[in-house]
N, C-alpha and C positions, 0 to 999 in steps of 0.2 A: 378449511384452514390448513395451511401447509404444516408439515411435521416440524419444520424449522421454527415457525411461529409458535406452534404448540409447545415446543421445548422452551422457548423463551418465556412463555406464559407460566410454565412450571417453575422456572427460576424466579419470576416475578412474584408468584404466590408464596414461594418459600421465603423470599426476602420480606414480604409483607407480614408474614406470620412471625418471623424472627424479630421484626421491629416492635411487636407488641410487648416483648419482654426484654429486649436487648437494645442498647444504644447502637447507632449506626457505626460508630468507630470501633466497636467490639465485634461486629459481624465480619466474618472472614469468608473467603471463597469456599473454603473447606466446609464451614457450617452451612452455607447456602446449598452446596452440592449434597451434603449429607441429609439435610432437611428435605430435599427434593428427591431423595433416593437416586441420586445421579453421581457423577464423578467430576473431579476438578477438570480433567481434560475435556469432558463434554461441555462444561461451563465455558471453558476457554475457546471452544469451537464457535460459541455464540457471542461472547462478550470479552473485551480486553481485561476488565476488572469490575469490581462492584459499582464503581462510578459510571461505567459504561452502561450497566444494567439500569441504574437509576435514571440516567439520561434518556435511555430508550423508553422507559416508563413515562417520563415527562413528555417526550416528543410524541409518543403515541396519543396521549391524552390531549395535548395542545393542538396537534395537527387536525384532530377531529373537529375541534371548535373553530380553528383559524380557517379551515377550508370552506366554511360557510360564508366567509366574507367575499364579495361585497353584498351578497343577498341579505345579510344582516349587517347592521352598522358596526363600525369599529368600536364604538362604546359598548355594544352588546357583546362583541367578541371578547373584549377585555373583562367585562363583567362576568361573562360565562366562564372565563378562565379562572377568575377569583372564586366563583361559586364552586367550580370543580375542585379547586385547591381546598376550599373550606370543607367540602364533603369528604375529601381525602386527607383531612387534617393530620391524622396520626402519621401517615407517610411523610407529608411535607414538613411537619414539625420536627421529625427525626432526621431528615436528610438535608434540610436547609440550614443546619447549624455548622456545617463544614464549609470552609472557604479555601481549601487547598487547591492545588493546580488542576486537579481533575474533578473538582466538585460540581454538583448540580448548579450552584450559583454561577460558576464560570461558563458552564454549558449553556445555561439560560441566556446569558448575555450574548454569546455567539449565535445562538438560535434566534433570538429576537432581532439581532442585527440582520441576519439573513432574511427573516420575515419582512422587516422594513424595506430592505433593498429590493426584494422581489415585488413587494407591493408597489414601490415607487417605479420600478421598471415595467412591470406587467400591467398595472392598473393606472398608475399616475402618469405614465407616458414619458418618464425620464429615460433618455437614451444612454446617458452615461452618468455615473455617480462620481463626482469629483472628490478630491481629498478632503475638502472642508465638509462636504455633505456626509461623507463616510464618518468623519470625526463626530459630527453632530448626531448622527444615528447611533454610533457606539456610545457616546456620552449619555444620550437619553436612555438607551437600553440598559446601560450600567446602573443609572439612577433608578430606573423602574424595577429592575431585578432586586437591587438592594432595599428599596422601599417595600417590595413584596416580601422579602426575607424578614424585615422588621415587622411587617403586618402579621405574618404567620406567627412570629415569636411573641407578639403582644397578646395578653389575655382580653383586655377591653380594647376593641378596635373599631375602625370604620366598617360599614357594610361593604360588600363587594361593589355595589353601585357607587358609593361615596369614594372609595379608593380609585375606581376606574375613572370617575369624573376628575379627581385631583391629578391623576397621571396624564390624562388626555390634555387637561389645561396646561400641564407643564411641558408639553411637546413644543419645541422651538417653532415659532410662527411659520417659517418657510416650509417646515415639514408638515405641520398641521394643515396649512392651506393646500398642500399637494395631496392630502388624503381624501379620496372620494368617500362618501357615505360615512361621515364622522359620527353622526348621531347625537351630537351635543349642540 
C-alpha cells in the first residue's frame, strides 16, 4: 500500500472513531488531524475538506462492489451496496444527514450518474448519451440516493434485497432494458 493511501486510511480511521461520540457537523479538520496525530496541512495534502474524505470512503467501498459487475448481476451489486451500508451503519447514519453542497448525498448522485453512464457506454453499447438519457440517469440516481438516505435513517426498514428490488423496478424502462445482467 502506498504511503499516500496509508495516510488517507489514518484520516478515515480518525473520522470513524470521532463519529462514535460526535455528530458529523461538529467534527472539524482540526479534530480529525489531532485524533490522527497529524496536522491540518497534511490532511489538506490528501483531501479538500471532511466531505471529500467521506466521499473517498464511500467511493472506495462502492467501487469494490461495482467492479464485480457484470460477473454478478446488477441486483446483486445494489444488494451488496446496501448490505455494506448496513454493516457500516454508524458511519452512514452520521454522514447521510447532511444535504449541503459538498455532502455525501450530492457526491453519491454524481457518482451513480457516472456509474450508469459508464455501464451504458462500456457494457450497454451506447455510443453517445443524449440529453434526455442523461436527464433520466440523473433523475433516477437522485431518487435512488435519496431513497437510500431515507432507508438508512429509518429504524424499521426493508432488507437490502427488498430495497434493491424496489429501486431496480423503478429504473425507467429504456434504462432497465439496456442493462445487461439485471438479475431480476
